[in-house]
C-alpha positions as a Markdown table, in Angstrom:
| # | Residue | x | y | z |
|---|---|---|---|---|
| 1 | Met | 59.9 | 132.0 | 78.3 |
| 2 | Gln | 57.9 | 135.0 | 79.5 |
| 3 | Tyr | 60.7 | 137.4 | 78.5 |
| 4 | Phe | 60.8 | 135.9 | 75.0 |
| 5 | Leu | 57.0 | 136.2 | 74.5 |
| 6 | Leu | 56.9 | 139.7 | 76.0 |
| 7 | Thr | 59.7 | 140.9 | 73.8 |
| 8 | His | 57.8 | 139.8 | 70.7 |
| 9 | Phe | 54.6 | 141.4 | 72.1 |
| 10 | Leu | 56.4 | 144.7 | 72.5 |
| 11 | Ile | 57.9 | 144.5 | 69.0 |
| 12 | Gly | 54.5 | 143.7 | 67.6 |
| 13 | Leu | 52.8 | 146.5 | 69.5 |
| 14 | Ile | 55.4 | 149.1 | 68.5 |
| 15 | Ser | 55.3 | 148.0 | 64.9 |
| 16 | Phe | 51.5 | 148.2 | 64.9 |
| 17 | Ser | 51.5 | 151.6 | 66.5 |
| 18 | Phe | 54.0 | 153.0 | 64.0 |
| 19 | Ala | 52.0 | 151.7 | 61.1 |
| 20 | Ile | 48.9 | 153.4 | 62.3 |
| 21 | Leu | 50.7 | 156.7 | 62.9 |
| 22 | Ile | 52.4 | 156.6 | 59.5 |
| 23 | Ala | 49.1 | 155.8 | 57.8 |
| 24 | Lys | 47.3 | 158.7 | 59.4 |
| 25 | Lys | 50.2 | 161.0 | 58.6 |
| 26 | Ile | 50.0 | 160.2 | 54.9 |
| 27 | Asn | 46.2 | 160.0 | 54.9 |
| 28 | Val | 46.0 | 156.4 | 54.0 |
| 29 | Lys | 42.7 | 154.7 | 54.8 |
| 30 | Leu | 43.3 | 151.8 | 57.1 |
| 31 | Asn | 41.7 | 148.4 | 56.4 |
| 32 | Val | 39.4 | 147.8 | 59.4 |
| 33 | Ser | 39.6 | 144.0 | 59.1 |
| 34 | Leu | 43.4 | 144.0 | 59.0 |
| 35 | Val | 43.5 | 146.3 | 62.1 |
| 36 | Gln | 41.1 | 144.0 | 63.9 |
| 37 | Phe | 43.2 | 140.9 | 63.0 |
| 38 | Val | 46.5 | 142.4 | 64.2 |
| 39 | Ser | 44.8 | 143.6 | 67.4 |
| 40 | Phe | 43.5 | 140.0 | 67.9 |
| 41 | Cys | 47.0 | 138.6 | 67.4 |
| 42 | Leu | 48.5 | 140.9 | 69.9 |
| 43 | Thr | 45.8 | 140.2 | 72.4 |
| 44 | Ala | 46.3 | 136.5 | 72.0 |
| 45 | Leu | 50.0 | 136.9 | 72.5 |
| 46 | Leu | 49.4 | 138.9 | 75.6 |
| 47 | Leu | 47.1 | 136.2 | 77.0 |
| 48 | Glu | 49.8 | 133.7 | 76.4 |
| 49 | Ile | 52.2 | 135.8 | 78.4 |
| 50 | Ile | 49.6 | 135.9 | 81.2 |
| 51 | Ala | 49.4 | 132.1 | 81.2 |
| 52 | Val | 53.2 | 131.9 | 81.5 |
| 53 | Asn | 53.7 | 134.5 | 84.1 |
| 54 | Thr | 51.1 | 135.3 | 86.8 |
| 55 | Asn | 53.1 | 138.4 | 87.9 |
| 56 | Leu | 52.4 | 140.1 | 84.5 |
| 57 | Ser | 51.8 | 143.6 | 85.9 |
| 58 | Asp | 55.1 | 143.7 | 87.6 |
| 59 | Val | 57.0 | 142.4 | 84.6 |
| 60 | Ile | 55.3 | 144.9 | 82.2 |
| 61 | Arg | 56.0 | 147.8 | 84.7 |
| 62 | Lys | 59.7 | 146.9 | 84.7 |
| 63 | Lys | 59.9 | 146.6 | 80.9 |
| 64 | Val | 58.0 | 149.7 | 79.7 |
| 65 | Asp | 58.6 | 152.1 | 82.6 |
| 66 | Pro | 62.2 | 153.5 | 82.4 |
| 67 | Ser | 61.9 | 154.8 | 85.9 |
| 68 | Ala | 61.3 | 151.4 | 87.4 |
| 69 | Glu | 63.8 | 150.4 | 90.0 |
| 70 | Val | 64.9 | 147.3 | 88.0 |
| 71 | Val | 64.6 | 147.2 | 84.2 |
| 72 | Asp | 64.8 | 143.8 | 82.7 |
| 73 | Ser | 67.7 | 143.6 | 80.2 |
| 74 | Thr | 65.5 | 142.3 | 77.3 |
| 75 | Gly | 62.9 | 145.1 | 77.7 |
| 76 | Glu | 65.7 | 147.6 | 78.1 |
| 77 | Lys | 67.2 | 146.6 | 74.8 |
| 78 | Val | 63.9 | 146.9 | 73.0 |
| 79 | Gln | 63.3 | 150.3 | 74.4 |
| 80 | Lys | 66.8 | 151.5 | 73.4 |
| 81 | Leu | 66.2 | 150.4 | 69.9 |
| 82 | Phe | 63.4 | 152.9 | 69.5 |
| 83 | Ser | 64.5 | 155.6 | 72.0 |
| 84 | Asp | 67.6 | 156.4 | 69.9 |
| 85 | Glu | 66.5 | 159.3 | 67.7 |
| 86 | His | 68.6 | 158.5 | 64.7 |
| 87 | Thr | 67.5 | 154.8 | 64.6 |
| 88 | Leu | 63.9 | 155.9 | 65.2 |
| 89 | Thr | 64.1 | 158.2 | 62.2 |
| 90 | Leu | 65.5 | 155.5 | 60.0 |
| 91 | Phe | 62.9 | 153.1 | 61.2 |
| 92 | Gln | 60.1 | 155.5 | 60.4 |
| 93 | Gln | 61.5 | 156.1 | 56.9 |
| 94 | Ala | 61.9 | 152.3 | 56.3 |
| 95 | Thr | 58.3 | 151.5 | 57.4 |
| 96 | Glu | 56.5 | 154.4 | 55.7 |
| 97 | Gly | 53.5 | 153.1 | 53.8 |
| 98 | Lys | 53.9 | 149.6 | 55.1 |
| 99 | Ala | 51.1 | 147.5 | 56.7 |
| 100 | Pro | 51.7 | 146.1 | 60.2 |
| 101 | Gly | 52.4 | 142.6 | 58.8 |
| 102 | Glu | 55.0 | 144.0 | 56.4 |
| 103 | Ile | 56.6 | 145.9 | 59.3 |
| 104 | Gln | 56.9 | 142.7 | 61.4 |
| 105 | Ser | 58.5 | 140.9 | 58.4 |
| 106 | Met | 60.9 | 143.7 | 57.8 |
| 107 | Met | 62.0 | 143.7 | 61.5 |
| 108 | Glu | 62.7 | 139.9 | 61.2 |
| 109 | Ile | 64.8 | 140.6 | 58.1 |
| 110 | Leu | 66.7 | 143.4 | 59.8 |
| 111 | Ala | 67.5 | 141.2 | 62.7 |
| 112 | Arg | 68.7 | 138.4 | 60.5 |
| 113 | Asp | 70.7 | 140.6 | 58.1 |
| 114 | Gly | 72.2 | 142.7 | 60.9 |
| 115 | Met | 74.0 | 139.7 | 62.5 |
| 116 | Lys | 76.9 | 140.2 | 60.2 |
| 117 | Arg | 77.4 | 143.7 | 61.7 |
| 118 | Leu | 77.7 | 142.5 | 65.4 |
| 119 | Ser | 80.8 | 143.2 | 67.5 |
| 120 | Thr | 83.3 | 140.4 | 68.2 |
| 121 | Lys | 81.8 | 139.8 | 71.7 |
| 122 | Glu | 78.3 | 139.6 | 70.3 |
| 123 | Leu | 79.3 | 137.2 | 67.5 |
| 124 | Phe | 80.8 | 134.9 | 70.2 |
| 125 | Thr | 77.6 | 135.2 | 72.2 |
| 126 | Trp | 75.5 | 134.4 | 69.1 |
| 127 | Asn | 77.7 | 131.4 | 68.5 |
| 128 | Glu | 76.9 | 130.2 | 72.1 |
| 129 | Val | 73.2 | 130.6 | 71.5 |
| 130 | Arg | 73.3 | 129.0 | 68.1 |
| 131 | Leu | 75.2 | 126.0 | 69.5 |
| 132 | Glu | 72.4 | 125.5 | 72.1 |
| 133 | Ile | 69.8 | 125.8 | 69.3 |
| 134 | Ser | 71.6 | 123.1 | 67.4 |
| 135 | Lys | 71.5 | 120.8 | 70.4 |
| 136 | Lys | 67.7 | 121.2 | 70.4 |
| 137 | Ser | 67.0 | 120.8 | 66.7 |
| 138 | Thr | 69.0 | 118.9 | 64.1 |
| 139 | Glu | 67.0 | 120.5 | 61.4 |
| 140 | Ala | 67.8 | 124.0 | 62.5 |
| 141 | Cys | 71.4 | 123.0 | 63.1 |
| 142 | Ser | 71.8 | 121.6 | 59.6 |
| 143 | Lys | 70.3 | 124.8 | 58.1 |
| 144 | Phe | 72.9 | 126.9 | 59.9 |
| 145 | Trp | 75.4 | 125.1 | 57.7 |
| 146 | Leu | 73.4 | 124.7 | 54.5 |
| 147 | Gly | 71.3 | 127.8 | 54.7 |
| 148 | Gly | 67.6 | 128.3 | 54.3 |
| 149 | Ile | 66.4 | 128.4 | 57.9 |
| 150 | Lys | 63.1 | 130.2 | 58.3 |
| 151 | Asp | 62.3 | 132.7 | 61.0 |
| 152 | Lys | 59.4 | 130.6 | 62.3 |
| 153 | Glu | 61.6 | 127.6 | 62.6 |
| 154 | Leu | 64.3 | 129.5 | 64.5 |
| 155 | Leu | 61.8 | 131.2 | 66.9 |
| 156 | Ser | 60.1 | 127.8 | 67.7 |
| 157 | Val | 63.5 | 126.5 | 68.9 |
| 158 | Val | 64.5 | 129.7 | 70.7 |
| 159 | Gly | 61.3 | 129.5 | 72.7 |
| 160 | Ser | 62.5 | 126.2 | 74.2 |
| 161 | Leu | 65.8 | 127.6 | 75.4 |
| 162 | Ser | 66.5 | 128.8 | 79.0 |
| 163 | Ser | 65.4 | 132.3 | 80.0 |
| 164 | Glu | 69.1 | 133.4 | 80.1 |
| 165 | Leu | 69.7 | 132.3 | 76.5 |
| 166 | Gln | 66.4 | 133.8 | 75.3 |
| 167 | Asp | 67.5 | 137.1 | 76.8 |
| 168 | Lys | 70.8 | 136.9 | 75.0 |
| 169 | Trp | 69.1 | 136.1 | 71.7 |
| 170 | Ala | 66.7 | 139.0 | 72.1 |
| 171 | Ala | 69.4 | 141.4 | 73.0 |
| 172 | Ile | 71.5 | 140.4 | 70.0 |
| 173 | Ser | 68.5 | 140.5 | 67.7 |
| 174 | Thr | 67.4 | 144.0 | 68.7 |
| 175 | Asn | 71.0 | 145.3 | 68.4 |
| 176 | Ala | 71.3 | 143.6 | 65.0 |
| 177 | Met | 68.2 | 145.4 | 63.8 |
| 178 | Arg | 69.6 | 148.7 | 65.0 |
| 179 | Met | 73.0 | 148.1 | 63.3 |
| 180 | Glu | 71.3 | 147.0 | 60.1 |
| 181 | Leu | 69.1 | 150.2 | 60.0 |
| 182 | Gln | 72.2 | 152.3 | 60.6 |
| 183 | Lys | 74.3 | 150.3 | 58.0 |
| 184 | Val | 77.1 | 150.0 | 60.5 |
| 185 | Glu | 80.3 | 149.0 | 58.7 |
| 186 | Tyr | 81.6 | 145.5 | 59.2 |
| 187 | Gly | 84.5 | 143.4 | 58.0 |
| 188 | Lys | 83.8 | 140.7 | 55.4 |
| 189 | Ala | 85.2 | 137.2 | 55.7 |
| 190 | Thr | 86.9 | 136.0 | 52.5 |
| 191 | Lys | 86.9 | 132.5 | 51.3 |
| 192 | Glu | 90.6 | 132.2 | 52.0 |
| 193 | Asp | 90.0 | 133.4 | 55.6 |
| 194 | Val | 87.2 | 130.8 | 56.1 |
| 195 | Leu | 89.3 | 128.0 | 54.6 |
| 196 | Lys | 92.1 | 128.7 | 57.1 |
| 197 | Gly | 89.7 | 128.5 | 59.9 |
| 198 | Phe | 88.2 | 125.2 | 58.7 |
| 199 | Leu | 91.7 | 123.7 | 58.4 |
| 200 | Phe | 92.7 | 124.8 | 61.9 |
| 201 | Ile | 89.5 | 123.1 | 63.3 |
| 202 | Lys | 90.1 | 120.0 | 61.2 |
| 203 | Asp | 93.6 | 119.7 | 62.5 |
| 204 | Ile | 92.5 | 119.5 | 66.2 |
| 205 | Met | 90.1 | 116.6 | 65.4 |
| 206 | Pro | 91.0 | 112.9 | 65.6 |
| 207 | Pro | 92.1 | 111.4 | 62.3 |
| 208 | Ala | 88.7 | 109.7 | 61.5 |
| 209 | Glu | 86.8 | 112.9 | 62.1 |
| 210 | Gln | 89.3 | 114.9 | 60.0 |
| 211 | Ile | 88.3 | 112.7 | 57.0 |
| 212 | Arg | 84.6 | 113.1 | 57.7 |
| 213 | Phe | 85.0 | 116.9 | 58.1 |
| 214 | Ala | 86.9 | 117.2 | 54.8 |
| 215 | Lys | 84.3 | 115.2 | 52.9 |
| 216 | Thr | 81.5 | 117.4 | 54.4 |
| 217 | Ile | 83.2 | 120.6 | 53.3 |
| 218 | Gln | 83.8 | 119.1 | 49.8 |
| 219 | Gly | 80.2 | 118.0 | 49.6 |
| 220 | Gly | 78.8 | 121.5 | 49.7 |
| 221 | Ser | 75.0 | 121.7 | 49.7 |
| 222 | Lys | 74.6 | 118.1 | 48.6 |
| 223 | Ile | 75.4 | 116.6 | 52.1 |
| 224 | Asn | 72.7 | 115.2 | 54.3 |
| 225 | Ser | 71.3 | 117.1 | 57.3 |
| 226 | Glu | 73.0 | 114.8 | 59.8 |
| 227 | Asp | 76.5 | 115.5 | 58.4 |
| 228 | Ala | 75.7 | 119.2 | 58.0 |
| 229 | Cys | 74.7 | 119.5 | 61.7 |
| 230 | Trp | 77.7 | 117.4 | 62.8 |
| 231 | Ala | 80.1 | 119.7 | 60.9 |
| 232 | Met | 78.3 | 122.8 | 62.2 |
| 233 | Lys | 78.6 | 121.7 | 65.8 |
| 234 | Lys | 82.3 | 121.0 | 65.3 |
| 235 | Val | 82.8 | 124.5 | 63.9 |
| 236 | Met | 80.8 | 126.2 | 66.7 |
| 237 | Gly | 82.7 | 124.3 | 69.4 |
| 238 | Gly | 86.0 | 124.6 | 67.6 |
| 239 | Val | 86.0 | 128.4 | 67.4 |
| 240 | Asn | 87.0 | 128.6 | 71.0 |
| 241 | Glu | 90.1 | 126.4 | 70.4 |
| 242 | Ile | 91.7 | 128.2 | 67.5 |
| 243 | Pro | 93.3 | 131.7 | 67.1 |
| 244 | Gln | 90.7 | 134.4 | 67.6 |
| 245 | His | 91.2 | 136.1 | 64.3 |
| 246 | Leu | 90.5 | 132.8 | 62.5 |
| 247 | Ala | 87.5 | 132.1 | 64.8 |
| 248 | Leu | 86.2 | 135.6 | 64.1 |
| 249 | Asn | 86.3 | 135.0 | 60.3 |
| 250 | Leu | 84.3 | 131.9 | 60.7 |
| 251 | Leu | 81.7 | 133.6 | 62.9 |
| 252 | Lys | 81.4 | 136.4 | 60.4 |
| 253 | Tyr | 81.0 | 133.9 | 57.6 |
| 254 | Phe | 78.2 | 132.1 | 59.3 |
| 255 | Ala | 76.6 | 135.4 | 60.3 |
| 256 | Gly | 76.2 | 136.3 | 56.7 |
| 257 | Ser | 79.2 | 138.5 | 56.0 |
| 258 | Gln | 80.2 | 136.3 | 53.1 |
| 259 | Asn | 77.4 | 138.1 | 51.2 |
| 260 | Asn | 77.9 | 141.5 | 49.7 |
| 261 | Asn | 74.6 | 143.1 | 50.9 |
């Protein structure tokens, strides 16, 4: 839990710092009340981290000091995101003139939209994390199938996962931000590819489940949350039992590569 909170504190602090530097550079007068509010939020988050982890000084040292003997993987991923000169330039350009709150929202969008650009290994890891999220929350699970999940909803469930899974989620999210900023090329999953994957997964189910799965697919966005979550779990569990190229198409589809953005 402490790694999850600290990651978001670092992201918030970096976003806030960049916003101030950019504002000064272009001679924009900062809104004092806004600055005070963001500072208060960051301080509150830091206090929450302290409450979770009494060894705060050691954790922060490992996360923000590259020369530390052991650097926690989550903190290292966050550092790499901004230490890469090309990504940093793109980030500065994308955040120019934006308020701290706008920058934070932009980073959440980058993380979400960048999922479709992840490598094969990362897509399978994301599927692992997403399956555990689905076991924790039927609502989040159903929205993985139907769409419309909000960042706050997702984060609230991620916060209840194990430290290992939180670290995996944080690493994937930061890399997704980097890849989205760089507009890394990715392969799109066609409807035909996805349908083949669905059919393979359906065929390994018992007959009764095959009927339910077919009805769920045909129902589109009109199905209830229980059926949507059930089907989503079947797909997430089934991708490990079908040919990898078909599994990869499904993972790309649910990561958002069915869109043309």
